[in-house]
A tleap script that builds the chain and sets N, CA, C and O, in Angstrom:
source leaprc.protein.ff14SB
mol = sequence {
  NMET MET ASP HIE ALA ASN ILE THR THR SER
  PHE ASP ILE ALA GLY LYS LYS VAL SER ARG
  ASN LEU GLY VAL VAL ARG GLY ILE ILE VAL
  ARG SER ARG SER ILE VAL GLY SER PHE ALA
  ALA GLY LEU GLN THR ILE PHE GLY GLY ASN
  ILE THR MET TYR THR GLN LEU CYS GLU GLN
  ALA ARG ASN ASP ALA PHE GLU GLN MET VAL
  ASP HIE ALA SER GLN LEU GLY ALA ASP GLY
  ILE ILE GLY VAL ARG TYR ASP ALA THR GLU
  ILE MET GLY GLY VAL THR GLU VAL ILE CYS
  TYR GLY THR ALA VAL LYS LEU CGLU
}
set mol.1.N position { 73.178 111.510 112.842 }
set mol.1.CA position { 72.233 110.410 113.321 }
set mol.1.C position { 71.790 109.532 112.235 }
set mol.1.O position { 71.395 110.029 111.180 }
set mol.2.N position { 71.828 108.242 112.415 }
set mol.2.CA position { 71.478 107.283 111.365 }
set mol.2.C position { 69.952 107.061 111.356 }
set mol.2.O position { 69.320 106.929 112.404 }
set mol.3.N position { 69.415 107.025 110.198 }
set mol.3.CA position { 67.954 106.725 109.981 }
set mol.3.C position { 67.829 105.255 110.223 }
set mol.3.O position { 68.444 104.422 109.556 }
set mol.4.N position { 66.953 104.943 111.271 }
set mol.4.CA position { 66.743 103.469 111.700 }
set mol.4.C position { 66.053 102.724 110.573 }
set mol.4.O position { 65.984 101.495 110.591 }
set mol.5.N position { 65.549 103.447 109.603 }
set mol.5.CA position { 64.888 102.734 108.419 }
set mol.5.C position { 66.046 102.130 107.534 }
set mol.5.O position { 65.821 101.289 106.664 }
set mol.6.N position { 67.177 102.571 107.793 }
set mol.6.CA position { 68.395 101.967 107.011 }
set mol.6.C position { 69.170 100.921 107.727 }
set mol.6.O position { 70.332 100.641 107.433 }
set mol.7.N position { 68.395 100.274 108.813 }
set mol.7.CA position { 68.995 99.214 109.524 }
set mol.7.C position { 68.089 98.048 109.397 }
set mol.7.O position { 66.895 98.151 109.678 }
set mol.8.N position { 68.657 96.866 108.953 }
set mol.8.CA position { 67.857 95.752 108.540 }
set mol.8.C position { 68.531 94.385 108.861 }
set mol.8.O position { 69.753 94.309 108.996 }
set mol.9.N position { 67.756 93.372 108.972 }
set mol.9.CA position { 68.251 92.052 109.160 }
set mol.9.C position { 68.607 91.474 107.809 }
set mol.9.O position { 69.373 90.515 107.713 }
set mol.10.N position { 68.041 92.068 106.756 }
set mol.10.CA position { 68.223 91.562 105.378 }
set mol.10.C position { 69.666 92.156 104.847 }
set mol.10.O position { 70.386 92.885 105.528 }
set mol.11.N position { 69.932 91.749 103.621 }
set mol.11.CA position { 71.311 92.149 103.133 }
set mol.11.C position { 71.183 93.215 102.070 }
set mol.11.O position { 72.160 93.533 101.392 }
set mol.12.N position { 70.018 93.762 101.916 }
set mol.12.CA position { 69.851 94.906 101.120 }
set mol.12.C position { 68.685 95.792 101.652 }
set mol.12.O position { 67.823 95.349 102.411 }
set mol.13.N position { 68.720 97.053 101.209 }
set mol.13.CA position { 67.653 98.029 101.724 }
set mol.13.C position { 66.893 98.520 100.500 }
set mol.13.O position { 67.437 99.159 99.599 }
set mol.14.N position { 65.652 98.200 100.517 }
set mol.14.CA position { 64.744 98.534 99.250 }
set mol.14.C position { 64.965 99.929 98.811 }
set mol.14.O position { 64.882 100.879 99.589 }
set mol.15.N position { 65.258 100.044 97.510 }
set mol.15.CA position { 65.352 101.428 96.893 }
set mol.15.C position { 66.764 102.058 97.031 }
set mol.15.O position { 66.992 103.156 96.524 }
set mol.16.N position { 67.671 101.401 97.684 }
set mol.16.CA position { 69.049 101.941 97.989 }
set mol.16.C position { 70.083 100.903 97.528 }
set mol.16.O position { 69.832 99.699 97.568 }
set mol.17.N position { 71.165 101.361 97.121 }
set mol.17.CA position { 72.323 100.585 96.590 }
set mol.17.C position { 73.480 100.768 97.631 }
set mol.17.O position { 73.858 101.888 97.974 }
set mol.18.N position { 74.031 99.585 98.122 }
set mol.18.CA position { 75.199 99.646 98.939 }
set mol.18.C position { 76.368 99.975 97.998 }
set mol.18.O position { 76.684 99.279 97.033 }
set mol.19.N position { 76.978 101.117 98.380 }
set mol.19.CA position { 78.189 101.604 97.600 }
set mol.19.C position { 79.464 101.257 98.157 }
set mol.19.O position { 80.499 101.244 97.490 }
set mol.20.N position { 79.389 100.953 99.468 }
set mol.20.CA position { 80.709 100.584 100.183 }
set mol.20.C position { 80.349 99.915 101.455 }
set mol.20.O position { 79.433 100.309 102.177 }
set mol.21.N position { 81.158 98.814 101.726 }
set mol.21.CA position { 81.089 98.014 102.972 }
set mol.21.C position { 82.189 98.572 103.900 }
set mol.21.O position { 83.374 98.620 103.573 }
set mol.22.N position { 81.707 98.981 105.061 }
set mol.22.CA position { 82.680 99.618 106.122 }
set mol.22.C position { 83.213 98.530 107.160 }
set mol.22.O position { 84.173 98.771 107.892 }
set mol.23.N position { 82.548 97.353 107.175 }
set mol.23.CA position { 82.919 96.258 108.124 }
set mol.23.C position { 81.894 96.069 109.091 }
set mol.23.O position { 80.843 96.710 109.084 }
set mol.24.N position { 82.211 95.129 109.985 }
set mol.24.CA position { 81.335 94.615 111.124 }
set mol.24.C position { 81.336 95.694 112.048 }
set mol.24.O position { 82.353 96.345 112.289 }
set mol.25.N position { 80.164 95.919 112.606 }
set mol.25.CA position { 79.959 96.837 113.754 }
set mol.25.C position { 79.156 96.001 114.902 }
set mol.25.O position { 78.446 95.036 114.616 }
set mol.26.N position { 79.334 96.445 116.144 }
set mol.26.CA position { 78.796 95.530 117.142 }
set mol.26.C position { 78.468 96.487 118.401 }
set mol.26.O position { 79.004 97.588 118.526 }
set mol.27.N position { 77.613 96.004 119.244 }
set mol.27.CA position { 77.381 96.587 120.484 }
set mol.27.C position { 77.224 95.409 121.443 }
set mol.27.O position { 76.534 94.434 121.147 }
set mol.28.N position { 77.883 95.523 122.602 }
set mol.28.CA position { 77.923 94.428 123.542 }
set mol.28.C position { 77.522 94.937 124.929 }
set mol.28.O position { 78.016 95.957 125.409 }
set mol.29.N position { 76.606 94.188 125.556 }
set mol.29.CA position { 76.130 94.545 126.960 }
set mol.29.C position { 76.290 93.235 127.783 }
set mol.29.O position { 76.034 92.128 127.309 }
set mol.30.N position { 76.710 93.433 128.988 }
set mol.30.CA position { 76.773 92.406 129.922 }
set mol.30.C position { 75.886 92.776 131.105 }
set mol.30.O position { 76.171 93.774 131.767 }
set mol.31.N position { 74.861 92.052 131.398 }
set mol.31.CA position { 73.862 92.363 132.412 }
set mol.31.C position { 73.700 91.219 133.395 }
set mol.31.O position { 73.777 90.031 133.079 }
set mol.32.N position { 73.453 91.713 134.695 }
set mol.32.CA position { 73.194 90.744 135.646 }
set mol.32.C position { 71.846 90.961 136.264 }
set mol.32.O position { 71.343 92.084 136.244 }
set mol.33.N position { 71.215 89.902 136.833 }
set mol.33.CA position { 69.940 90.063 137.505 }
set mol.33.C position { 70.259 90.625 138.879 }
set mol.33.O position { 71.256 90.251 139.496 }
set mol.34.N position { 69.438 91.492 139.338 }
set mol.34.CA position { 69.583 92.045 140.719 }
set mol.34.C position { 68.907 91.065 141.666 }
set mol.34.O position { 68.090 90.261 141.219 }
set mol.35.N position { 69.238 91.103 143.034 }
set mol.35.CA position { 68.543 90.255 143.981 }
set mol.35.C position { 67.121 90.530 143.962 }
set mol.35.O position { 66.304 89.617 143.843 }
set mol.36.N position { 66.755 91.868 144.085 }
set mol.36.CA position { 65.367 92.188 144.092 }
set mol.36.C position { 64.583 91.701 142.861 }
set mol.36.O position { 63.471 91.185 142.980 }
set mol.37.N position { 65.223 91.887 141.610 }
set mol.37.CA position { 64.632 91.433 140.414 }
set mol.37.C position { 64.466 89.875 140.430 }
set mol.37.O position { 63.401 89.382 140.057 }
set mol.38.N position { 65.408 89.167 140.817 }
set mol.38.CA position { 65.335 87.692 140.899 }
set mol.38.C position { 64.187 87.285 141.851 }
set mol.38.O position { 63.387 86.401 141.544 }
set mol.39.N position { 64.140 87.929 142.959 }
set mol.39.CA position { 63.099 87.652 143.965 }
set mol.39.C position { 61.746 87.812 143.357 }
set mol.39.O position { 60.891 86.928 143.413 }
set mol.40.N position { 61.567 89.052 142.732 }
set mol.40.CA position { 60.240 89.357 142.152 }
set mol.40.C position { 59.928 88.401 140.926 }
set mol.40.O position { 58.772 88.031 140.721 }
set mol.41.N position { 60.916 88.032 140.167 }
set mol.41.CA position { 60.804 87.154 139.040 }
set mol.41.C position { 60.384 85.697 139.608 }
set mol.41.O position { 59.585 84.945 139.050 }
set mol.42.N position { 61.008 85.460 140.711 }
set mol.42.CA position { 60.731 84.073 141.306 }
set mol.42.C position { 59.235 83.954 141.785 }
set mol.42.O position { 58.611 82.899 141.669 }
set mol.43.N position { 58.722 85.040 142.302 }
set mol.43.CA position { 57.326 85.090 142.627 }
set mol.43.C position { 56.553 84.909 141.485 }
set mol.43.O position { 55.641 84.082 141.498 }
set mol.44.N position { 56.843 85.692 140.326 }
set mol.44.CA position { 56.079 85.567 139.041 }
set mol.44.C position { 55.946 84.139 138.551 }
set mol.44.O position { 54.904 83.740 138.031 }
set mol.45.N position { 57.162 83.269 138.749 }
set mol.45.CA position { 57.106 82.010 138.244 }
set mol.45.C position { 56.138 81.068 139.012 }
set mol.45.O position { 55.726 80.026 138.502 }
set mol.46.N position { 55.815 81.450 140.179 }
set mol.46.CA position { 54.776 80.585 140.951 }
set mol.46.C position { 53.458 80.618 140.229 }
set mol.46.O position { 52.729 79.627 140.199 }
set mol.47.N position { 53.136 81.813 139.619 }
set mol.47.CA position { 51.808 81.922 139.004 }
set mol.47.C position { 51.857 81.645 137.484 }
set mol.47.O position { 50.805 81.631 136.844 }
set mol.48.N position { 52.994 81.433 136.917 }
set mol.48.CA position { 53.161 81.176 135.545 }
set mol.48.C position { 52.950 82.368 134.618 }
set mol.48.O position { 52.680 83.480 135.071 }
set mol.49.N position { 53.078 82.118 133.294 }
set mol.49.CA position { 52.861 83.175 132.317 }
set mol.49.C position { 54.177 84.030 132.125 }
set mol.49.O position { 55.265 83.633 132.542 }
set mol.50.N position { 54.017 85.124 131.525 }
set mol.50.CA position { 55.161 86.015 131.195 }
set mol.50.C position { 55.866 86.612 132.419 }
set mol.50.O position { 55.234 87.270 133.245 }
set mol.51.N position { 57.114 86.388 132.522 }
set mol.51.CA position { 57.926 86.900 133.669 }
set mol.51.C position { 58.382 88.250 133.316 }
set mol.51.O position { 59.488 88.418 132.802 }
set mol.52.N position { 57.558 89.247 133.576 }
set mol.52.CA position { 57.852 90.615 133.081 }
set mol.52.C position { 59.228 91.216 133.527 }
set mol.52.O position { 59.860 91.969 132.785 }
set mol.53.N position { 59.654 90.859 134.743 }
set mol.53.CA position { 60.987 91.364 135.223 }
set mol.53.C position { 62.078 90.943 134.233 }
set mol.53.O position { 62.935 91.739 133.850 }
set mol.54.N position { 62.016 89.615 133.816 }
set mol.54.CA position { 62.961 89.198 132.994 }
set mol.54.C position { 62.780 89.750 131.519 }
set mol.54.O position { 63.724 90.067 130.796 }
set mol.55.N position { 61.609 89.815 131.214 }
set mol.55.CA position { 61.268 90.436 129.783 }
set mol.55.C position { 61.807 91.798 129.661 }
set mol.55.O position { 62.450 92.094 128.653 }
set mol.56.N position { 61.596 92.677 130.623 }
set mol.56.CA position { 62.170 94.040 130.646 }
set mol.56.C position { 63.656 94.015 130.701 }
set mol.56.O position { 64.278 94.848 130.041 }
set mol.57.N position { 64.228 93.216 131.361 }
set mol.57.CA position { 65.793 93.144 131.446 }
set mol.57.C position { 66.345 92.722 130.156 }
set mol.57.O position { 67.370 93.251 129.725 }
set mol.58.N position { 65.734 91.807 129.518 }
set mol.58.CA position { 66.125 91.257 128.218 }
set mol.58.C position { 65.981 92.371 127.217 }
set mol.58.O position { 66.908 92.692 126.473 }
set mol.59.N position { 64.705 93.003 127.211 }
set mol.59.CA position { 64.499 94.069 126.207 }
set mol.59.C position { 65.422 95.321 126.353 }
set mol.59.O position { 65.845 95.957 125.388 }
set mol.60.N position { 65.676 95.592 127.592 }
set mol.60.CA position { 66.677 96.742 127.770 }
set mol.60.C position { 68.057 96.377 127.370 }
set mol.60.O position { 68.760 97.229 126.827 }
set mol.61.N position { 68.501 95.191 127.592 }
set mol.61.CA position { 69.810 94.723 127.153 }
set mol.61.C position { 69.960 94.732 125.628 }
set mol.61.O position { 70.975 95.173 125.087 }
set mol.62.N position { 68.998 94.271 125.004 }
set mol.62.CA position { 68.961 94.204 123.478 }
set mol.62.C position { 68.928 95.609 122.888 }
set mol.62.O position { 69.610 95.855 121.893 }
set mol.63.N position { 68.131 96.586 123.484 }
set mol.63.CA position { 68.114 97.855 123.121 }
set mol.63.C position { 69.355 98.573 123.286 }
set mol.63.O position { 69.759 99.312 122.388 }
set mol.64.N position { 70.008 98.411 124.396 }
set mol.64.CA position { 71.350 99.053 124.670 }
set mol.64.C position { 72.414 98.519 123.706 }
set mol.64.O position { 73.275 99.287 123.278 }
set mol.65.N position { 72.386 97.239 123.353 }
set mol.65.CA position { 73.341 96.630 122.449 }
set mol.65.C position { 73.110 97.211 121.132 }
set mol.65.O position { 74.067 97.586 120.455 }
set mol.66.N position { 71.866 97.316 120.708 }
set mol.66.CA position { 71.457 97.822 119.371 }
set mol.66.C position { 72.030 99.232 119.298 }
set mol.66.O position { 72.710 99.545 118.320 }
set mol.67.N position { 71.796 100.090 120.268 }
set mol.67.CA position { 72.192 101.567 120.274 }
set mol.67.C position { 73.680 101.628 120.184 }
set mol.67.O position { 74.172 102.490 119.457 }
set mol.68.N position { 74.456 100.801 120.847 }
set mol.68.CA position { 75.919 100.783 120.892 }
set mol.68.C position { 76.335 100.376 119.353 }
set mol.68.O position { 77.294 100.935 118.822 }
set mol.69.N position { 75.637 99.467 118.726 }
set mol.69.CA position { 75.994 99.128 117.394 }
set mol.69.C position { 75.827 100.337 116.449 }
set mol.69.O position { 76.688 100.637 115.622 }
set mol.70.N position { 74.675 101.013 116.617 }
set mol.70.CA position { 74.406 102.137 115.741 }
set mol.70.C position { 75.395 103.256 115.957 }
set mol.70.O position { 75.799 103.899 114.988 }
set mol.71.N position { 75.814 103.525 117.217 }
set mol.71.CA position { 76.837 104.411 117.482 }
set mol.71.C position { 78.167 104.031 116.845 }
set mol.71.O position { 78.860 104.895 116.308 }
set mol.72.N position { 78.519 102.807 116.892 }
set mol.72.CA position { 79.693 102.301 116.263 }
set mol.72.C position { 79.711 102.503 114.833 }
set mol.72.O position { 80.740 102.904 114.289 }
set mol.73.N position { 78.583 102.241 114.129 }
set mol.73.CA position { 78.386 102.436 112.732 }
set mol.73.C position { 78.579 103.922 112.401 }
set mol.73.O position { 79.261 104.301 111.449 }
set mol.74.N position { 77.920 104.756 113.266 }
set mol.74.CA position { 77.868 106.242 112.917 }
set mol.74.C position { 79.289 106.729 112.988 }
set mol.74.O position { 79.656 107.565 112.162 }
set mol.75.N position { 80.208 106.235 113.997 }
set mol.75.CA position { 81.572 106.630 114.099 }
set mol.75.C position { 82.336 106.320 112.844 }
set mol.75.O position { 83.302 107.018 112.536 }
set mol.76.N position { 81.949 105.304 112.103 }
set mol.76.CA position { 82.606 104.928 110.872 }
set mol.76.C position { 82.037 105.792 109.708 }
set mol.76.O position { 82.629 105.743 108.630 }
set mol.77.N position { 80.978 106.547 109.838 }
set mol.77.CA position { 80.384 107.252 108.722 }
set mol.77.C position { 79.421 106.517 108.008 }
set mol.77.O position { 79.127 106.861 106.863 }
set mol.78.N position { 78.830 105.423 108.614 }
set mol.78.CA position { 77.862 104.567 107.793 }
set mol.78.C position { 76.507 105.302 107.669 }
set mol.78.O position { 76.125 106.101 108.524 }
set mol.79.N position { 75.774 104.979 106.516 }
set mol.79.CA position { 74.449 105.338 106.364 }
set mol.79.C position { 73.504 104.284 106.637 }
set mol.79.O position { 72.300 104.538 106.652 }
set mol.80.N position { 73.969 103.059 106.865 }
set mol.80.CA position { 73.056 101.999 107.063 }
set mol.80.C position { 73.747 100.822 107.640 }
set mol.80.O position { 74.974 100.731 107.604 }
set mol.81.N position { 72.932 99.856 108.208 }
set mol.81.CA position { 73.522 98.559 108.692 }
set mol.81.C position { 72.764 97.410 108.264 }
set mol.81.O position { 71.571 97.383 108.564 }
set mol.82.N position { 73.283 96.429 107.590 }
set mol.82.CA position { 72.654 95.322 106.912 }
set mol.82.C position { 73.056 94.095 107.688 }
set mol.82.O position { 74.055 94.097 108.406 }
set mol.83.N position { 72.271 93.045 107.541 }
set mol.83.CA position { 72.632 91.758 108.196 }
set mol.83.C position { 72.637 91.740 109.683 }
set mol.83.O position { 73.435 91.012 110.273 }
set mol.84.N position { 71.746 92.539 110.366 }
set mol.84.CA position { 71.828 92.724 111.785 }
set mol.84.C position { 71.363 91.414 112.502 }
set mol.84.O position { 70.396 90.780 112.079 }
set mol.85.N position { 72.045 91.045 113.545 }
set mol.85.CA position { 71.760 89.763 114.319 }
set mol.85.C position { 71.989 90.088 115.752 }
set mol.85.O position { 72.728 91.002 116.118 }
set mol.86.N position { 71.318 89.294 116.556 }
set mol.86.CA position { 71.610 89.288 118.017 }
set mol.86.C position { 72.055 88.007 118.434 }
set mol.86.O position { 71.736 86.994 117.812 }
set mol.87.N position { 72.848 87.984 119.558 }
set mol.87.CA position { 73.276 86.697 120.069 }
set mol.87.C position { 73.488 86.965 121.609 }
set mol.87.O position { 73.895 88.043 122.040 }
set mol.88.N position { 73.161 85.843 122.420 }
set mol.88.CA position { 73.325 86.009 123.935 }
set mol.88.C position { 74.013 84.778 124.429 }
set mol.88.O position { 73.841 83.683 123.893 }
set mol.89.N position { 74.809 84.976 125.477 }
set mol.89.CA position { 75.641 83.888 126.060 }
set mol.89.C position { 75.645 84.103 127.553 }
set mol.89.O position { 76.028 85.162 128.050 }
set mol.90.N position { 75.233 83.132 128.220 }
set mol.90.CA position { 75.356 83.140 129.621 }
set mol.90.C position { 76.852 83.014 130.087 }
set mol.90.O position { 77.541 82.052 129.746 }
set mol.91.N position { 77.295 83.972 130.836 }
set mol.91.CA position { 78.667 83.939 131.152 }
set mol.91.C position { 78.844 83.158 132.480 }
set mol.91.O position { 79.744 82.329 132.614 }
set mol.92.N position { 78.043 83.422 133.357 }
set mol.92.CA position { 77.836 82.692 134.572 }
set mol.92.C position { 76.333 82.791 135.130 }
set mol.92.O position { 75.529 83.531 134.564 }
set mol.93.N position { 76.009 82.108 136.138 }
set mol.93.CA position { 74.638 82.131 136.621 }
set mol.93.C position { 74.192 83.573 136.930 }
set mol.93.O position { 74.694 84.234 137.840 }
set mol.94.N position { 73.165 84.043 136.071 }
set mol.94.CA position { 72.608 85.279 136.350 }
set mol.94.C position { 73.327 86.460 135.595 }
set mol.94.O position { 72.896 87.610 135.667 }
set mol.95.N position { 74.357 86.147 134.923 }
set mol.95.CA position { 75.147 87.217 134.179 }
set mol.95.C position { 75.094 86.814 132.648 }
set mol.95.O position { 75.593 85.743 132.303 }
set mol.96.N position { 74.543 87.595 131.794 }
set mol.96.CA position { 74.396 87.292 130.411 }
set mol.96.C position { 74.975 88.403 129.562 }
set mol.96.O position { 74.800 89.583 129.864 }
set mol.97.N position { 75.721 87.993 128.412 }
set mol.97.CA position { 76.215 88.905 127.471 }
set mol.97.C position { 75.245 88.994 126.292 }
set mol.97.O position { 74.863 87.955 125.752 }
set mol.98.N position { 74.856 90.119 125.899 }
set mol.98.CA position { 74.028 90.329 124.704 }
set mol.98.C position { 74.887 91.134 123.690 }
set mol.98.O position { 75.465 92.172 124.011 }
set mol.99.N position { 74.936 90.577 122.407 }
set mol.99.CA position { 75.690 91.261 121.325 }
set mol.99.C position { 74.789 91.477 120.134 }
set mol.99.O position { 74.116 90.545 119.696 }
set mol.100.N position { 74.757 92.722 119.582 }
set mol.100.CA position { 73.998 92.933 118.409 }
set mol.100.C position { 75.153 93.351 117.315 }
set mol.100.O position { 76.040 94.160 117.585 }
set mol.101.N position { 75.041 92.782 116.218 }
set mol.101.CA position { 76.138 93.038 115.169 }
set mol.101.C position { 75.578 93.037 113.811 }
set mol.101.O position { 74.555 92.395 113.573 }
set mol.102.N position { 76.187 93.720 112.903 }
set mol.102.CA position { 75.767 93.726 111.501 }
set mol.102.C position { 76.830 94.368 110.648 }
set mol.102.O position { 77.893 94.625 111.213 }
set mol.103.N position { 76.709 94.647 109.448 }
set mol.103.CA position { 77.728 95.236 108.425 }
set mol.103.C position { 77.355 96.671 108.228 }
set mol.103.O position { 76.253 96.975 107.771 }
set mol.104.N position { 78.245 97.550 108.560 }
set mol.104.CA position { 78.044 98.931 108.306 }
set mol.104.C position { 78.243 99.257 106.779 }
set mol.104.O position { 79.157 98.750 106.129 }
set mol.105.N position { 77.394 100.074 106.286 }
set mol.105.CA position { 77.488 100.311 104.760 }
set mol.105.C position { 77.335 101.767 104.519 }
set mol.105.O position { 76.836 102.481 105.389 }
set mol.106.N position { 77.770 102.279 103.295 }
set mol.106.CA position { 77.455 103.529 102.708 }
set mol.106.C position { 76.478 103.190 101.757 }
set mol.106.O position { 76.536 102.102 101.184 }
set mol.107.N position { 75.476 104.103 101.499 }
set mol.107.CA position { 74.315 103.907 100.646 }
set mol.107.C position { 74.347 105.007 99.503 }
set mol.107.O position { 74.853 106.115 99.678 }
set mol.108.N position { 73.803 104.629 98.406 }
set mol.108.CA position { 73.593 105.583 97.345 }
set mol.108.C position { 72.066 105.829 97.301 }
set mol.108.O position { 71.590 106.611 96.479 }
savepdb mol mol.pdb
quit
């Protein structure tokens, strides 16, 4: 299991040296809104503020993509992941792809 302290958006990890680059790793999730979720979120938009239904859906999608990326890096024998980024693309109305990617590395 990889230590999450060795996963960062920067390109170095304090106190550690990258000894080997293992390549790009990624996690990809495609999520859709449910009819019930869309209805509840629609009601929340009437009152304004944080639309918690969508916030929860986005957070879960990002977390799932992150964990897939970590699993991918672990399969390669990585000790860490640097340069972590997220991206999202709407594939069609109500369907979004979330990708989390970075560079898997061996650390000294």
